[in-house]
LODREN-557956 format. One record per residue (C-alpha): x, y, z; residue number from 1. Coordinates in pm, whole numbers. Layout:
N
REC      xx      yy      zz  num
REC       X       Y       Z  NUM
...
% end
This chain:
88
REC      xx      yy      zz  num
REC  -10472   18696   -4927    1
REC  -10756   18791   -4681    2
REC  -10896   18570   -4395    3
REC  -11245   18696   -4285    4
REC  -11445   18626   -4052    5
REC  -11708   18332   -4102    6
REC  -11988   18603   -3990    7
REC  -11924   18939   -4097    8
REC  -12221   19134   -3883    9
REC  -12028   19014   -3535   10
REC  -11881   19213   -3280   11
REC  -11536   19323   -3267   12
REC  -11416   19095   -2997   13
REC  -11040   19185   -2806   14
REC  -11004   18837   -2588   15
REC  -11293   18766   -2375   16
REC  -11499   19157   -2425   17
REC  -11659   19308   -2689   18
REC  -11484   19670   -2756   19
REC  -11778   19801   -2534   20
REC  -11711   19628   -2229   21
REC  -11322   19726   -2269   22
REC  -11387   20068   -2381   23
REC  -11562   20110   -2008   24
REC  -11379   19880   -1857   25
REC  -11057   20105   -2013   26
REC  -11246   20440   -1879   27
REC  -11361   20232   -1532   28
REC  -10995   20184   -1394   29
REC  -10903   20508   -1507   30
REC  -11174   20670   -1306   31
REC  -11074   20441   -1015   32
REC  -10677   20474   -1052   33
REC  -10748   20848   -1005   34
REC  -11026   20806    -712   35
REC  -10762   20607    -504   36
REC  -10502   20895    -586   37
REC  -10730   21098    -402   38
REC  -10812   20885    -103   39
REC  -11164   20892    -192   40
REC  -11135   20512    -132   41
REC  -11182   20126    -356   42
REC  -11547   20081    -435   43
REC  -11495   20221    -813   44
REC  -11235   19974    -866   45
REC  -11413   19703    -705   46
REC  -11709   19809    -933   47
REC  -11465   19818   -1272   48
REC  -11377   19462   -1129   49
REC  -11676   19341   -1061   50
REC  -11787   19414   -1411   51
REC  -11537   19309   -1631   52
REC  -11629   18982   -1468   53
REC  -11994   18991   -1548   54
REC  -11913   19098   -1906   55
REC  -11680   18807   -2007   56
REC  -11846   18679   -2346   57
REC  -11813   18257   -2381   58
REC  -11994   18129   -2709   59
REC  -12178   18432   -2731   60
REC  -12363   18550   -2417   61
REC  -12225   18645   -2044   62
REC  -12321   18633   -1747   63
REC  -12451   19024   -1719   64
REC  -12683   18889   -1986   65
REC  -12801   18660   -1764   66
REC  -12877   18924   -1503   67
REC  -13108   19124   -1705   68
REC  -13337   18872   -1781   69
REC  -13354   18721   -1539   70
REC  -13427   19123   -1388   71
REC  -13708   19195   -1640   72
REC  -13824   18828   -1649   73
REC  -13819   18837   -1231   74
REC  -13904   19221   -1155   75
REC  -13985   19443   -1483   76
REC  -14233   19257   -1751   77
REC  -14577   19143   -1596   78
REC  -14594   18816   -1615   79
REC  -14944   18714   -1791   80
REC  -15138   18411   -1772   81
REC  -15416   18258   -1852   82
REC  -15592   17933   -1679   83
REC  -15866   17747   -1883   84
REC  -16079   17380   -1813   85
REC  -15989   17082   -1955   86
REC  -16227   16915   -2108   87
REC  -16172   16561   -2095   88
% end
């Protein structure tokens, strides 16, 4: 017996993250441990944990996606408004 997900085009997930995010978090943690063993400090570990928190996916969306859209809307893409006179 085979059990298929409802949407076969859905991205693969592991716990609360997509597999791409799990790979980035794993590589970040590995580099963080190496940096800590060299005495460089904790900034890389803090960035990795922050990325792990922001990339948690609930119902197909993450905080990181929202922040990307907000930055694009507010800073990167030009907003264009047309004003027209309302005739009564």
